[in-house]
C-alpha positions as CSV (number, residue, x, y, z in Angstrom):
1,X,20.1,15.7,-14.7
2,X,16.5,14.5,-14.1
3,X,16.1,10.9,-12.9
4,X,14.5,8.5,-15.5
5,X,11.7,6.7,-13.8
6,X,9.9,3.6,-15.1
7,X,6.9,1.5,-14.3
8,X,9.2,-0.7,-12.3
9,X,10.8,1.9,-10.1
10,X,8.0,4.6,-9.9
11,X,6.7,3.6,-6.5
12,X,10.2,3.6,-4.9
13,X,11.4,6.9,-6.5
14,X,8.2,8.9,-6.6
15,X,5.6,7.6,-4.2
16,X,8.0,6.8,-1.3
17,X,10.0,10.0,-1.6
18,X,10.2,12.2,1.5
19,X,10.7,15.2,-0.7
20,X,8.4,16.8,-3.3
21,X,8.7,15.1,-6.7
22,X,8.2,16.5,-10.2
23,X,7.4,13.9,-12.9
24,X,7.6,15.0,-16.5
25,X,5.6,12.6,-18.7
26,X,7.0,12.9,-22.2
27,X,7.8,11.0,-25.4
28,X,10.7,11.3,-27.9
29,X,8.3,12.3,-30.8
30,X,6.6,15.1,-28.9
31,X,7.8,18.6,-29.9
32,X,6.5,20.4,-26.8
33,X,8.1,17.7,-24.7
34,X,11.5,18.6,-26.2
35,X,10.8,22.2,-25.4
36,X,10.4,21.7,-21.7
37,X,13.0,18.9,-21.4
38,X,16.0,21.3,-20.9
39,X,13.9,23.2,-18.3
40,X,13.3,20.1,-16.3
41,X,17.0,19.3,-16.5
42,X,17.8,22.8,-15.1
43,X,15.3,22.4,-12.3
44,X,17.1,19.2,-11.4
45,X,20.2,21.2,-10.7
46,X,18.3,24.1,-9.1
47,X,16.4,21.9,-6.6
48,X,19.2,19.4,-5.9
49,X,18.7,18.0,-2.4
50,X,15.3,19.8,-1.9
51,X,13.1,18.1,-4.5
52,X,13.3,15.1,-6.8
53,X,13.0,15.9,-10.5
54,X,12.1,13.0,-12.8
55,X,11.1,12.1,-16.3
56,X,9.0,9.2,-17.6
57,X,8.8,8.1,-21.2
58,X,5.1,7.3,-21.7
59,X,5.8,5.0,-24.7
60,X,8.1,2.8,-22.7
61,X,6.1,3.0,-19.5
62,X,2.4,2.8,-20.4
63,X,1.3,1.3,-17.1
64,X,2.1,4.3,-14.9
65,X,0.9,6.8,-17.5
66,X,-2.5,5.0,-17.7
67,X,-2.7,4.8,-13.9
68,X,-2.5,8.6,-13.6
69,X,-4.7,9.3,-16.7
70,X,-2.0,10.9,-18.8
71,X,-3.7,11.6,-22.1
72,X,-1.8,14.6,-23.3
73,X,1.9,15.2,-23.2
74,X,3.9,16.9,-21.8
75,X,2.1,16.5,-18.5
76,X,3.9,17.3,-15.3
77,X,2.6,15.9,-12.1
78,X,3.8,17.2,-8.7
79,X,3.8,14.7,-5.8
80,X,4.0,15.3,-2.1
81,X,3.8,12.5,0.4
82,X,3.0,10.0,-2.3
83,X,0.0,11.9,-3.6
84,X,-0.6,14.0,-6.7
85,X,-0.5,17.6,-5.3
86,X,-0.6,19.6,-8.6
87,X,-0.7,19.1,-12.4
88,X,0.4,21.0,-15.5
89,X,-0.4,20.1,-19.1
90,X,1.5,21.4,-22.1
91,X,4.7,23.4,-22.5
92,X,5.0,26.0,-19.7
93,X,7.8,28.4,-18.7
94,X,10.5,27.3,-16.2
95,X,9.1,29.9,-13.7
96,X,5.7,28.2,-13.7
97,X,7.3,24.8,-13.0
98,X,9.5,26.3,-10.2
99,X,6.6,28.1,-8.5
100,X,4.7,24.8,-8.3
101,X,7.7,23.1,-6.7
102,X,8.2,26.0,-4.3
103,X,4.6,25.7,-3.2
104,X,5.3,22.1,-2.1
105,X,8.6,22.8,-0.2
């Protein structure tokens, strides 16, 4: 299961991680977000121990979403060493998400 991150714990979980981090910016009302949600959950199992897979509800956490310029959802940001290393916008296949994680391992 993906870790729920918030404005309060984002720095600790994402920016201070020693592993690559995927952050799925989503909202409950977003259809494409619900399409990739199960894929993100599967990636959490697939990359357990090698990468950190997280989700952030943009409606509940507007500060972090604004900080990273999230204007469309779903947006997936990939972090390495506390920096944004890659970005995907829109619903994409699991293989695309996995290949972006693999590139950061």
